[in-house]
C-alpha positions as CSV (number, residue, x, y, z in Angstrom):
1,M,-119.0,-20.4,-81.8
2,Q,-116.5,-21.2,-79.0
3,S,-119.3,-22.3,-76.6
4,E,-120.4,-25.1,-78.9
5,I,-120.5,-28.5,-77.3
6,I,-117.9,-30.5,-79.1
7,T,-116.9,-33.6,-77.1
8,Q,-119.6,-35.8,-78.5
9,K,-119.4,-39.0,-80.3
10,N,-118.6,-37.2,-83.6
11,G,-116.0,-34.6,-82.5
12,K,-113.5,-33.6,-85.1
13,G,-109.7,-33.0,-84.9
14,I,-108.5,-32.7,-81.3
15,F,-112.1,-33.3,-80.2
16,D,-112.2,-36.7,-81.8
17,R,-111.3,-39.3,-79.2
18,K,-110.7,-42.0,-81.8
19,A,-108.3,-39.7,-83.6
20,W,-106.2,-39.5,-80.4
21,L,-106.2,-43.3,-80.1
22,T,-105.2,-43.7,-83.8
23,E,-102.4,-41.2,-83.4
24,S,-101.1,-43.0,-80.3
25,K,-100.9,-46.3,-82.2
26,K,-99.1,-44.5,-85.1
27,L,-96.5,-43.3,-82.6
28,Y,-96.2,-46.6,-80.7
29,L,-95.6,-48.8,-83.7
30,P,-92.4,-47.1,-85.0
31,T,-91.3,-46.8,-81.4
32,K,-91.1,-50.6,-81.3
33,L,-89.1,-50.6,-84.6
34,L,-86.7,-48.1,-83.3
35,R,-86.1,-50.0,-80.1
36,S,-85.5,-53.2,-82.1
37,E,-82.9,-51.4,-84.3
38,G,-81.2,-49.9,-81.2
39,D,-81.0,-53.3,-79.5
40,Q,-79.6,-54.8,-82.7
41,N,-76.9,-52.1,-82.9
42,R,-76.1,-52.6,-79.2
43,S,-75.5,-56.3,-79.9
44,F,-73.3,-55.4,-82.9
45,F,-71.3,-53.1,-80.7
46,L,-70.8,-55.8,-78.0
47,C,-69.7,-58.4,-80.6
48,S,-67.4,-56.0,-82.7
49,N,-63.7,-55.2,-82.6
50,K,-63.6,-52.1,-80.3
51,K,-60.8,-50.6,-82.4
52,S,-62.9,-50.6,-85.6
53,P,-64.3,-47.2,-86.6
54,V,-67.7,-48.8,-87.2
55,V,-68.1,-49.2,-83.5
56,Y,-68.9,-45.6,-83.0
57,E,-71.7,-45.9,-85.6
58,Y,-73.2,-48.7,-83.7
59,L,-73.2,-46.6,-80.5
60,D,-74.6,-43.6,-82.3
61,I,-77.5,-45.6,-83.7
62,A,-78.2,-47.3,-80.4
63,S,-78.2,-43.9,-78.6
64,A,-80.3,-42.1,-81.3
65,T,-82.9,-44.8,-81.6
66,D,-83.2,-45.0,-77.8
67,K,-83.7,-41.2,-77.4
68,T,-86.2,-41.0,-80.3
69,S,-88.2,-44.0,-79.1
70,R,-88.5,-42.5,-75.6
71,L,-89.8,-39.3,-77.1
72,M,-92.3,-41.1,-79.3
73,L,-93.4,-43.4,-76.5
74,G,-94.1,-40.4,-74.3
75,Y,-96.1,-38.8,-77.1
76,A,-98.0,-42.1,-77.5
77,F,-98.9,-42.1,-73.8
78,E,-100.0,-38.5,-74.1
79,M,-102.4,-39.3,-76.9
80,L,-104.0,-42.1,-74.9
81,L,-104.4,-39.9,-71.8
82,K,-105.8,-37.0,-73.8
83,S,-108.3,-39.4,-75.4
84,A,-109.4,-40.5,-71.9
85,I,-109.7,-36.8,-70.9
86,L,-112.1,-36.3,-73.8
87,L,-114.1,-39.3,-72.6
88,M,-114.1,-38.0,-69.0
89,N,-115.4,-34.6,-70.2
90,L,-118.0,-35.9,-72.6
91,G,-120.4,-33.0,-73.3
92,A,-117.9,-30.3,-72.4
93,Q,-117.6,-27.1,-74.5
94,K,-114.6,-26.3,-76.8
95,D,-113.2,-23.6,-74.5
96,A,-113.2,-26.0,-71.5
97,I,-111.3,-28.7,-73.4
98,D,-108.8,-26.2,-75.0
99,F,-108.1,-24.9,-71.4
100,K,-107.6,-28.4,-70.1
101,Y,-105.2,-29.4,-72.8
102,R,-103.2,-26.2,-72.4
103,D,-103.2,-26.5,-68.6
104,Y,-101.9,-30.1,-68.8
105,G,-99.3,-29.5,-71.4
106,H,-97.2,-32.7,-71.4
107,K,-97.7,-33.5,-67.7
108,L,-98.6,-37.1,-68.1
109,D,-98.6,-37.9,-64.4
110,R,-101.1,-35.0,-63.7
111,M,-103.4,-36.3,-66.4
112,A,-103.3,-39.8,-64.9
113,I,-104.1,-38.5,-61.4
114,D,-107.0,-36.4,-62.7
115,L,-108.3,-39.4,-64.6
116,E,-108.2,-41.3,-61.2
117,F,-106.1,-44.1,-62.6
118,S,-104.9,-46.4,-59.7
119,L,-101.2,-46.2,-60.4
120,T,-98.3,-47.1,-58.2
121,V,-95.7,-44.5,-57.1
122,D,-93.3,-46.1,-59.6
123,E,-95.8,-45.9,-62.4
124,L,-96.4,-42.3,-61.7
125,K,-92.6,-41.7,-61.6
126,L,-92.3,-43.3,-65.1
127,L,-95.0,-40.9,-66.4
128,Q,-93.0,-38.0,-64.9
129,I,-89.9,-39.3,-66.7
130,A,-91.8,-39.7,-69.9
131,S,-93.0,-36.1,-69.5
132,Q,-89.4,-34.9,-69.1
133,Y,-88.4,-36.7,-72.3
134,I,-91.2,-35.0,-74.2
135,V,-90.4,-31.6,-72.8
136,L,-86.6,-31.5,-72.7
137,Q,-84.4,-34.6,-72.7
138,A,-85.3,-36.1,-76.0
139,R,-86.0,-32.9,-78.0
140,Y,-83.0,-30.7,-77.2
141,P,-79.3,-30.9,-76.7
142,I,-78.1,-30.7,-73.1
143,G,-78.8,-27.3,-71.7
144,K,-76.5,-25.0,-69.9
145,V,-74.1,-26.9,-67.8
146,N,-70.5,-26.0,-66.8
147,D,-67.7,-27.5,-68.8
148,D,-66.8,-29.9,-66.0
149,G,-70.4,-31.3,-65.8
150,Y,-71.1,-31.6,-69.5
151,L,-69.7,-35.1,-70.0
152,A,-71.3,-36.4,-66.8
153,E,-74.7,-35.1,-67.9
154,L,-74.2,-36.5,-71.4
155,N,-73.3,-39.9,-70.1
156,K,-76.2,-39.9,-67.6
157,R,-78.6,-39.3,-70.5
158,N,-77.1,-41.9,-72.8
159,I,-77.1,-44.6,-70.0
């Protein structure tokens, strides 16, 4: 029954607006913990003897927690926006919502525009950056780059 109206108060799974909100919170809370851990390791690095081998561990932890927290924060925003899309499409049929979610993918800025949020250019740019982290930058190693550009791209990401 694909034409069944599912975006009602009692939707289930991806059609349950409250489930999207709950999932967003579950992603946001560990993001804060990861950021805190990364900041702490950045401080350890700044205060440590730069010749000590443990320095590299501080940098690795700071870099890894930053990357992972950006991915999770992007997902948390996505969950909030998709919850709002369900609210905006209250009474829609399953096929329509399925199509919308597939069409949006991870394009957070597009969702925000369609939801008619009054965001600044900088806020929309942040959503675009979050989308890039979800899709590529925080999920995969650096893609195809020539040998000369690899370190520059790696440093750009880590900064």
